[in-house]
N, C-alpha and C positions, 0 to 999 in steps of 0.2 A: 545504381543496384538496389534493389527492392530491400524492405525489411526482412521479408522472409528469406532471401537470399543471404543477407548479412548473418542472419541467426544460423543459417545452415552452415556458413563457413565457420563461424567461431565453434560451433557444435563439432563439426568435422575436425577442426584443428586440434582441440582438447582431446576429442576421443582418440585422435592419433597419437597421443602422448608427448605434445609439444610442452616444451618446459618453459617456465618464467625466466625472464631475462633478469638477472641479479644486479646489473649495474643501474646507476642513476639515470633518469630520463634525460634526455639531450636538452642543453640549455635553452636551445630555441624550438618549441615542439613545431611540428606542422600545422599551419594554419588551418588545415581541413579537419583537424580533429579536436575534440573537446575533451578534458579530463580535469574538470574543474572542482568538483565537488570534494569536500573533505572527508577522508575517511573517518568513521565513528569509532569511539571505543567498543571493543567487542563486549556482547552482554554475557554475563557470568552464567555459567551452566550450574545444575542444581549442587553438584559437589565439588564446585571450584575451589571451595576453601581449602581442600587437601590436595586437589589436583593442579599440578604446574599448569602455568598460564601457556596457551598456544602461541607460538611465534608467528606473527602476523607479517604479511609483505607489507611495504608501505605504498602509498599513491605512486611514488616514482617507480616502484617495481613493476605494478600493474600497468601503468602507462607505458613503460618501456616495452612491456610483452606486447601489448596492443599494437603500439608502433611497428614492432618487428615483424608480427605476425599479420596486420592489415594495412600497414602504412602504403602499400603500393597502389590503393584503391582510394582516390580522393572523394568518392561517394559514401565512403564509410566513415561514420563519426561515433564516437562513444563518450559515455559520461560515468564516471567511478561514482556509484550512489552510496556503497557503504562496504566496508572491511570490517569484520569482527570474528569473533571467535564462533564456531559452530556449536551444536549440542554434543558433536562426536568429539571426544578427546583428541587433541593434536591435528583436527583439521580447522584450518581457515575457512571463513565464507566470504566470497567477493561478489558483489553484487553490480552488475554493470548494464547500464541502457545502450543500445545499439540503436543508433539514428533516432533517438528520442523515442525508441518504443518501449515494450513493456520490459521489465528489468529480466536479466539472465543470471542464474546462480552457478557460480563457479566454486568447486570446494577445492581446496589446495592442501597439499601435503607438502610442508617443507622439508622433510626428512628424505622425501623421495623424488622430489622436484617434478611432481606431475600434478595435473588438476583434471576434474571430470566436470561434466555439466549435469544438472539434474535437479531433483527436489527430495527433500529428506522427509519420510512420512513415518507418522506415529503408527505403533506397532502393538499388537496384543489382543487378548480378549475383548478388552474395551478401549481402543486405540485413542479415543476421545476425552478420555476421563480428565487427564491433565488440563486440556485446553478448557473445558467446560469449569474446571476450578478456577483458572485464570479469568475467565470470562464473568466470573462473580462480581470483578472489579469495574463492570460496565456502568456508565453514569449518564449516557446520552439520552435524548428524548426517546421515548418508547411509546408504543401503541398496542392495541391487543389484548388478550386474556390477562387477568389479574393473577391468576394460578395458572400458568401455561404449563402444558405437558413437555414443552421444549421452548428453547429461545433460539431466534434468528437475529444475528447480529451481523451488520454491515459496516465496514470501515470504506468510508467514500471521501472523494476529493470532488469539489463543485466545479472544478474546471475539465475534469477528466471526461472526454468524451466516451468512454466505456462507462462510465458511472451513469452518464445520461442515457445510454443504451440500456442499462440494467435497471433503470427507475420503473419504467412500466411493468417489469417482470416481477419486481418486488410488491409493487402496488397490486398486481394480480394475486400473488402468493398471499398477501394480506388479506385480500376480500376472499380468497378460497380456503383460508385457515385463521378465520377470527379468534379461535382459541389459542393461537400461538402468540407470543411476544416477540415483536419486532423493535428492536433497538438501533438507533444511527449513532454511529461515532464519527468524528472528524478525523480524517488523516490527509491533510494536503501535502501533496508531494512537494520536493525541492522548488524554490522559485526558479531555478535555471531551467526546470521541465514546465513548470506551471506558474506564472509571474503573480497572478492574483489568486491563487487558490487559499493562500493563509488568510488573506483580507477576507474572501468570501465565507471561509469557514468561522472567523471572527465574527461576522453579521450574523451568519447563522444561529451560531451559539448564543448570541444575544436574542434572536429572535425565539429560541427555545426557552428562554429564563423567562421572557416575557409573556408569551402565548405559545403553549406547546401544540395547540390545534391550529393555530396559524403557521406553525414552523413548517409542517409538510407542504402547505401551499407555497410557502416562501421558498423552500428547496426546489419544488417543481418548477417556480417560476424562472429560479436561475438555471436550471439545466435548460429550460426552454430558450433561453436568452443567452446562452453560452457564447454563440459567435458574435454577439453585440458587445461585449464586455472586454475592455483591455484594462491594463494596469493603470494606464494615465486616467481612465474615465470610470474605474471601477466604484469608487466612493459614491459618485453621483449616480451609476446605474443601480448599485446595491440599494441606494436609499429610495430610487423610484420603484424599484420592486418592491420594497418594503411597504411604501404607502400604497400602491396597489392592491396588498394582500392585506390591508386593514392593520398594519404595524406603525408604530410612531418613530419615523425615520431619524429624527433628531436623536431620540433616547437611545436608538438602536446603533447610530454612528458613535455616540459618545461611549456607550458600551464597549462597541468593538475596539474602541482605542485604550480600553483599560488594562493595567496589568492583570486584573483577576482574570478576564476573558483570554488573554494570551496564556496564562498558566493553565486554564481548563483544557484549551486545544492541545497545547503541548502535552499535557496529562493524556488526553485521549491517543495523541501519536505514540506515546512512551508505552501505553496498554498494546496498540497495534504491535509495536516494534518486539514487545515482549512475547508476541504471538507469532512473531516472524514475518508479519505483514510488512510488504515493500512494494506492493502494486496495488491499484485500485481498479474497480471495487473488489475487496476480498470480503466475502461472506462467509460466516460459520453458521451451520446448520446444526444445532444440537452439540456443538463443539467441531463439527466436522468442517475442514476449510474447502470452500468452494471457489474456483477460480472462474473467470470467464461465464458468468452466470448468464448473461444475455445471449451467448452463442450455445447454450445447451438448450435442446428440444423441450419444450414447456411439458409436455407429458410427463417425460423422463425426469424432470424436476419436481413435479408435483409428486410423483412416485418416491423419490428420495425423501421429500418432506413428509411424505405419509408413514413411509417406513421409520423414519426417527421417532414419529409421534407414537407409532404402534410400539416402538423398543425403547420407550422413554423408561428410564429406571432399571432396564434390564441388563 
């Protein structure tokens, strides 16, 4: 079964009002399925100090639902990426990857025992203002205008093939909009999906600390060589690419293994999670979340950036 068909199945099932199983998952889960990622604590909503916390389903609840709904097809596998409170009171957000594909968002109401698939959108006359305020916390390597009309921020995973496809698009935007500030934030996906992504993020973070100009060449080199990197050889390959791009491989390797680097990468991931980032690449154009940037016709994407530049501060 193709990824597209699997996603269509889960969407159809949820739209049809299928309910979550509330029993524990079987002791011996089917070998054709995966549900190994631990559920993370839900992010607090702005008024969570006074509002009651949302009742969250457990990993076992979600896994039991997936088994009951899709266990008939050994070609469908899944991974529970996250279970947390959504920004809507009383609604839990469940993020599930089907066949190691892009995450699906399931929003679950415990009171009614139904879920729906979709995306929550900011709303209002200036729908992206809150996101822009949060993005003031960006700290990744940046290039472009010093007093930019708008910011473009990319949360990226260096093992992600979609991020590789997005890189030339971002490069073209940077060339076409030199007045805009482009910032790169590390967001490696879980090791169960991308085994060497965290290591690459640590090396790249160190490259940025040592030479911001060389950082961009280094990132491009990692993307170009994705197919030749494996977890077992990642250190050697990342050092080789560092040397090829004018960086001190030994210093970068030592830096990558430091607690300070680990803390910086995790801080970047936490910033992304606070913005509801859970797939890569996720790009914010003046606070507007844009997914699948490589699949958007470039003229339309360019018009979007120009629109945000023209409406900056309005």
